[in-house]
SEDOFI-97009 format. One record per residue (C-alpha): z, y, x; residue number from 1; chain. Coordinates in steps of 0.5 Angstrom, whole numbers, plus 500, padded with zeros to 3 digits. Example, Ala and Ser with C-alpha at 12.3 -4.5 7.8 and 13.67 -1.06 7.14 Angstrom:
% SEDOFI-97009
   w   v   u   k c
 516 491 525   1 A
 514 498 527   2 A
//
This chain:
% SEDOFI-97009
   w   v   u   k c
 495 478 533   1 A
 493 480 540   2 A
 496 487 540   3 A
 502 484 537   4 A
 503 479 541   5 A
 502 483 548   6 A
 507 488 544   7 A
 511 483 542   8 A
 511 479 550   9 A
 513 485 553  10 A
 519 488 549  11 A
 521 480 548  12 A
 521 479 556  13 A
 525 486 557  14 A
 531 484 552  15 A
 531 477 556  16 A
 531 479 563  17 A
 537 484 561  18 A
 541 478 558  19 A
 540 475 565  20 A
 535 469 563  21 A
 528 468 565  22 A
 523 472 561  23 A
 518 467 557  24 A
 511 470 555  25 A
 507 467 550  26 A
 500 467 551  27 A
 496 464 546  28 A
 491 458 547  29 A
 486 461 542  30 A
 485 468 544  31 A
 482 472 538  32 A
 475 475 540  33 A
 473 467 543  34 A
 476 464 536  35 A
 472 469 532  36 A
 466 469 537  37 A
 465 461 536  38 A
 467 461 529  39 A
 460 465 528  40 A
 457 459 529  41 A
 460 455 523  42 A
 459 460 519  43 A
 452 461 520  44 A
 451 454 519  45 A
 455 455 512  46 A
 451 460 510  47 A
 444 457 511  48 A
 447 451 507  49 A
 449 455 501  50 A
 442 460 501  51 A
 439 453 500  52 A
 444 450 495  53 A
 440 455 489  54 A
 432 457 488  55 A
 430 464 488  56 A
 428 468 482  57 A
 422 471 485  58 A
 418 472 492  59 A
 414 466 494  60 A
 417 462 488  61 A
 413 455 490  62 A
 415 455 498  63 A
 420 450 499  64 A
 421 449 492  65 A
 424 457 491  66 A
 429 456 496  67 A
 432 459 500  68 A
 435 465 496  69 A
 440 470 498  70 A
 447 469 497  71 A
 453 474 495  72 A
 460 474 497  73 A
 463 477 491  74 A
 462 479 484  75 A
 465 485 484  76 A
 464 486 476  77 A
 467 480 473  78 A
 474 477 473  79 A
 472 470 474  80 A
 476 466 480  81 A
 480 472 480  82 A
 487 469 484  83 A
 483 465 489  84 A
 479 471 491  85 A
 485 475 491  86 A
 488 469 496  87 A
 481 470 500  88 A
 483 478 501  89 A
 490 477 503  90 A
 488 472 508  91 A
 484 477 511  92 A
 489 483 510  93 A
 492 482 518  94 A
 485 482 521  95 A
 483 488 517  96 A
 490 492 519  97 A
 489 490 526  98 A
 482 492 527  99 A
 483 499 523 100 A
 490 501 526 101 A
 491 496 531 102 A
 487 495 538 103 A
 485 489 537 104 A
 478 488 539 105 A
 473 483 538 106 A
 467 485 542 107 A
 469 489 548 108 A
 463 493 551 109 A
 465 497 557 110 A
 462 504 559 111 A
 462 511 557 112 A
 465 513 550 113 A
 459 513 546 114 A
 459 505 548 115 A
 466 503 547 116 A
 465 506 540 117 A
 461 500 538 118 A
 467 495 539 119 A
 470 496 533 120 A
 463 497 529 121 A
 461 490 532 122 A
 468 487 531 123 A
 468 488 524 124 A
 461 485 524 125 A
 463 479 527 126 A
 469 478 522 127 A
 464 479 516 128 A
 459 474 518 129 A
 465 469 520 130 A
 469 470 513 131 A
 463 470 509 132 A
 463 463 507 133 A
 470 463 504 134 A
 467 468 499 135 A
 461 466 498 136 A
 463 459 496 137 A
 468 462 491 138 A
 462 466 488 139 A
 457 460 487 140 A
 462 456 484 141 A
 459 449 486 142 A
 461 443 489 143 A
 458 445 496 144 A
 461 451 495 145 A
 467 450 493 146 A
 468 444 499 147 A
 466 450 504 148 A
 471 455 502 149 A
 476 449 502 150 A
 474 447 509 151 A
 474 454 511 152 A
 481 455 508 153 A
 484 449 512 154 A
 482 450 519 155 A
 484 458 519 156 A
 491 455 515 157 A
 491 450 521 158 A
 489 455 526 159 A
 495 460 524 160 A
 500 455 524 161 A
 498 453 531 162 A
 499 459 533 163 A
 506 460 531 164 A
 508 454 534 165 A
 505 454 540 166 A
 509 457 544 167 A
 517 455 546 168 A
 521 461 543 169 A
 528 461 541 170 A
 529 461 533 171 A
 529 468 532 172 A
 523 470 535 173 A
 519 464 532 174 A
 522 466 525 175 A
 519 473 527 176 A
 512 470 527 177 A
 513 466 521 178 A
 515 472 517 179 A
 509 477 519 180 A
 504 471 518 181 A
 508 470 512 182 A
 502 473 507 183 A
 496 470 511 184 A
 500 463 510 185 A
 501 464 503 186 A
 494 465 501 187 A
 491 460 505 188 A
 496 455 502 189 A
 494 457 496 190 A
 487 456 497 191 A
 488 449 499 192 A
 491 447 493 193 A
 487 452 488 194 A
 481 449 491 195 A
 482 442 490 196 A
 485 443 483 197 A
 479 447 481 198 A
 474 442 484 199 A
 478 436 480 200 A
 478 440 473 201 A
 470 442 474 202 A
 468 434 475 203 A
 473 432 469 204 A
 470 437 464 205 A
 463 436 467 206 A
 462 443 468 207 A
 461 443 476 208 A
 454 442 479 209 A
 453 439 486 210 A
 448 446 487 211 A
 449 452 483 212 A
 442 454 479 213 A
 440 461 479 214 A
 441 461 471 215 A
 448 459 472 216 A
 450 465 478 217 A
 447 470 473 218 A
 452 468 468 219 A
 458 467 472 220 A
 464 469 468 221 A
 461 469 461 222 A
 462 462 459 223 A
 470 464 458 224 A
 472 464 451 225 A
 471 471 449 226 A
 476 471 444 227 A
 482 470 449 228 A
 480 476 453 229 A
 484 483 454 230 A
 479 486 451 231 A
 479 482 444 232 A
 486 483 443 233 A
 487 490 444 234 A
 481 490 438 235 A
 486 486 434 236 A
 492 490 435 237 A
 488 496 433 238 A
 487 493 426 239 A
 494 490 425 240 A
 499 494 422 241 A
 503 497 427 242 A
 509 493 428 243 A
 517 494 426 244 A
 521 497 430 245 A
 526 493 434 246 A
 532 492 432 247 A
 538 496 435 248 A
 543 493 440 249 A
 549 490 437 250 A
 553 490 443 251 A
 554 493 450 252 A
 550 487 454 253 A
 544 488 449 254 A
 544 496 450 255 A
 545 495 458 256 A
 539 490 458 257 A
 535 495 453 258 A
 536 500 458 259 A
 535 496 464 260 A
 528 494 461 261 A
 527 502 460 262 A
 528 504 466 263 A
 523 498 470 264 A
 518 500 465 265 A
 518 508 466 266 A
 519 507 474 267 A
 516 501 477 268 A
 511 498 472 269 A
 510 496 464 270 A
 507 490 463 271 A
 501 489 458 272 A
 501 482 454 273 A
 494 479 456 274 A
 491 485 460 275 A
 487 482 466 276 A
 485 487 471 277 A
 479 487 475 278 A
 478 482 481 279 A
 477 488 485 280 A
 482 492 483 281 A
 487 486 484 282 A
 485 484 490 283 A
 485 492 493 284 A
 493 492 490 285 A
 495 485 493 286 A
 491 488 500 287 A
 495 494 499 288 A
 502 491 499 289 A
 500 486 504 290 A
 499 492 508 291 A
 505 495 507 292 A
 509 489 509 293 A
 505 488 515 294 A
 506 495 517 295 A
 514 495 516 296 A
 515 488 519 297 A
 511 490 525 298 A
 514 497 526 299 A
 521 494 525 300 A
 519 489 531 301 A
 516 494 535 302 A
 522 500 534 303 A
 528 496 533 304 A
 528 493 540 305 A
 527 500 544 306 A
 534 502 541 307 A
 537 495 543 308 A
 534 496 551 309 A
 537 503 550 310 A
 544 502 548 311 A
 544 496 553 312 A
 543 500 559 313 A
 548 506 557 314 A
 553 500 555 315 A
 552 498 562 316 A
 553 504 565 317 A
 560 505 561 318 A
 562 498 562 319 A
 562 500 570 320 A
 565 507 570 321 A
 570 505 564 322 A
 570 507 556 323 A
 577 510 557 324 A
 580 516 561 325 A
 584 515 567 326 A
 588 519 571 327 A
 586 522 578 328 A
 578 521 576 329 A
 573 526 578 330 A
 571 531 573 331 A
 563 528 574 332 A
 566 522 571 333 A
 569 524 564 334 A
 563 529 563 335 A
 558 523 564 336 A
 562 518 560 337 A
 562 523 554 338 A
 555 524 554 339 A
 554 517 555 340 A
 559 515 549 341 A
 555 521 545 342 A
 548 518 547 343 A
 550 512 545 344 A
 553 514 537 345 A
 546 518 537 346 A
 542 511 538 347 A
 546 508 533 348 A
 544 513 528 349 A
 537 514 531 350 A
 537 506 529 351 A
 540 507 522 352 A
 535 513 521 353 A
 529 509 522 354 A
 531 503 518 355 A
 533 507 512 356 A
 525 511 513 357 A
 522 504 514 358 A
 525 502 507 359 A
 524 508 503 360 A
 517 508 506 361 A
 515 502 504 362 A
 518 502 498 363 A
 515 508 495 364 A
 508 505 497 365 A
 509 499 493 366 A
 511 503 487 367 A
 505 508 489 368 A
 500 502 488 369 A
 504 499 482 370 A
 503 506 478 371 A
 496 506 481 372 A
 495 500 477 373 A
 498 503 471 374 A
 495 508 471 375 A
 488 504 472 376 A
 490 500 465 377 A
 491 507 461 378 A
 485 510 463 379 A
 481 503 461 380 A
 484 503 455 381 A
 483 510 453 382 A
 475 509 455 383 A
 475 503 450 384 A
 477 508 445 385 A
 472 513 447 386 A
 477 518 450 387 A
 475 520 457 388 A
 478 527 458 389 A
 483 524 464 390 A
 476 524 468 391 A
 471 529 469 392 A
 465 528 465 393 A
 460 524 466 394 A
 454 529 467 395 A
 458 532 473 396 A
 456 525 477 397 A
 449 523 479 398 A
 448 516 478 399 A
 447 515 486 400 A
 454 518 487 401 A
 457 513 482 402 A
 454 507 485 403 A
 456 510 492 404 A
 463 511 489 405 A
 463 504 487 406 A
 462 501 494 407 A
 467 505 497 408 A
 472 504 493 409 A
 476 498 496 410 A
 476 501 503 411 A
 477 508 501 412 A
 484 505 497 413 A
 486 501 503 414 A
 485 507 508 415 A
 489 512 503 416 A
 494 507 503 417 A
 495 506 510 418 A
 495 514 511 419 A
 500 515 506 420 A
 505 510 509 421 A
 504 514 515 422 A
 506 520 512 423 A
 512 517 508 424 A
 514 515 514 425 A
 515 521 518 426 A
 517 525 512 427 A
 523 520 511 428 A
 524 520 518 429 A
 525 528 518 430 A
 529 528 513 431 A
 534 522 515 432 A
 535 525 522 433 A
 536 532 519 434 A
 541 530 514 435 A
 544 526 520 436 A
 544 531 525 437 A
 547 535 519 438 A
 553 530 518 439 A
 555 530 525 440 A
 555 537 526 441 A
 560 538 520 442 A
 564 532 522 443 A
 565 535 529 444 A
 568 541 526 445 A
 562 546 526 446 A
 563 549 520 447 A
 563 556 520 448 A
 555 557 521 449 A
 554 553 514 450 A
 560 558 511 451 A
 557 564 513 452 A
 550 562 510 453 A
 554 560 504 454 A
 557 567 504 455 A
 552 571 506 456 A
 546 568 500 457 A
 551 566 494 458 A
 550 573 491 459 A
 543 572 491 460 A
 543 565 489 461 A
 548 567 483 462 A
 543 573 480 463 A
 537 568 481 464 A
 541 563 476 465 A
 544 569 472 466 A
 537 572 471 467 A
 533 565 469 468 A
 539 563 464 469 A
 539 570 461 470 A
 532 571 460 471 A
 530 564 457 472 A
 536 564 452 473 A
 534 572 450 474 A
 526 569 449 475 A
 529 564 444 476 A
 535 567 441 477 A
 533 574 441 478 A
 526 575 441 479 A
 523 570 438 480 A
 524 568 430 481 A
 527 561 428 482 A
 530 560 435 483 A
 524 559 438 484 A
 520 555 433 485 A
 515 560 431 486 A
 511 564 436 487 A
 513 571 432 488 A
 517 577 435 489 A
 523 580 433 490 A
 526 586 436 491 A
 520 589 439 492 A
 523 595 441 493 A
 528 591 445 494 A
 523 587 448 495 A
 519 593 451 496 A
 526 596 454 497 A
 528 588 456 498 A
 521 587 459 499 A
 521 594 463 500 A
 527 593 466 501 A
 527 586 468 502 A
 520 587 471 503 A
 524 589 478 504 A
 528 583 478 505 A
 522 579 477 506 A
 519 580 484 507 A
 525 577 487 508 A
 524 571 482 509 A
 517 571 484 510 A
 518 571 492 511 A
 523 565 490 512 A
 518 562 485 513 A
 512 562 490 514 A
 517 559 496 515 A
 519 553 490 516 A
 511 553 489 517 A
 509 551 496 518 A
 514 546 496 519 A
 513 542 490 520 A
 505 543 493 521 A
 507 539 499 522 A
 512 534 496 523 A
 507 532 490 524 A
 501 531 495 525 A
 505 528 500 526 A
 508 523 494 527 A
 501 522 491 528 A
 497 522 498 529 A
 495 515 496 530 A
 493 515 490 531 A
 485 515 488 532 A
 487 517 481 533 A
 491 523 482 534 A
 487 529 486 535 A
 491 533 491 536 A
 486 539 489 537 A
 487 544 483 538 A
 483 541 477 539 A
 477 546 478 540 A
 476 544 485 541 A
 478 536 484 542 A
 470 535 485 543 A
 471 536 493 544 A
 477 531 493 545 A
 473 525 496 546 A
 478 520 494 547 A
 477 522 486 548 A
 470 522 486 549 A
 470 515 489 550 A
 476 513 484 551 A
 471 515 478 552 A
//
């Protein structure tokens, strides 16, 4: 929160100073760097406690009764404690966002560039050690480990709430802090509620032990009822007779509901009954959505006040010189007034462009994540059937490469989502600014240039459309039998003559087609940049795409 807090203080102070009020700077009593440094001490003690809570499988079993043993933060292959892991990762998303895309540094080394570059690396190591017990407690799934996780969640939630309410701020400023930290507060609140419930149910059913044994760790996630899994349900669906088609809509309300449901399933997300995503995929999905949320909120908070400051500056000048023309005033005053009014209108238009761009960039990012989930589920169900045509063949990868891709997947996906959002934001901003400038020019009456362009190019566009339509209709109705249903030619001599004369016209169409190919490549590559399941390279070169290799 340090970088966000400093930027917020600067903008908030300027706005309040313009309103003739004393700017109040919010300085946190719990700096992030000191908090995470001191947090290493209890984290290390908790890691040692969890390590002594169960036995080793090998290596000096007679020493200290086989204790301590290595602890792990998360089983990436199972589906146990999915929502708790999702909440834990969601609570860490703001740290990952600030460490990767912000200026927050827990470790501050001073010196040459090759020394300061270690600030990020060491800061990430401090974060990893500090939050390790939060995940290890969920992985061990014992009374002691869950109690440690509950304690950690309560402490972090209390610290976040204290940071929000420690400063005396106006309601709007405090609301900004609450909205920004809402995902972290929700995730930590879920852990504070769900873990005691899990402990209660475990003690009641006598399935929760005080200390986790090595055998229990080995079989985490395998004690659930296999008949209720999505895989078993999928097998049962394959053996059942196909369901009858749904009845036709009887009234307008049912038709509209059916169309809305179909559009939602096709455009946004299509649910599949009882299908459960893996813990890591679900965690990465939630982290990606929270990352987009934080990026949109911070851009709104950082950029929109700049437009307010600029607009207030022009407003004060216009109030001094007057907004209406007065007889006898000097010419430079009239010119200055007109320019300032134009600049003020441009600032308002720029504000709208930024709002629209941020909204669309965030929406396209969320849609991309949801489509990625659907693609992942479709690919997994295809693999269950033995169909692996949607991914490169297994022989193209070494075992080391497959494991390496599995290790990189989560980090790569979050980074790609971040870069995709930035690129989408730039593209939407350029498009909105271009449309805004075009509309302003047309509203001011400058239409001669557009009429000239249309008058010059309309014959080329008409000829292009006519040639494309004529070739398609002639191929379907004149040169193929049964209106194109059979690949058998009619009128061969006419076809040869037709192809000869159209050769020269198709050269012109080829130039336009090449231009459209470039535009489509740029647009599709930009849209699917944040998705690892779609390669940005051609099929023959897709193995050179690091994102696709990690996804596989």
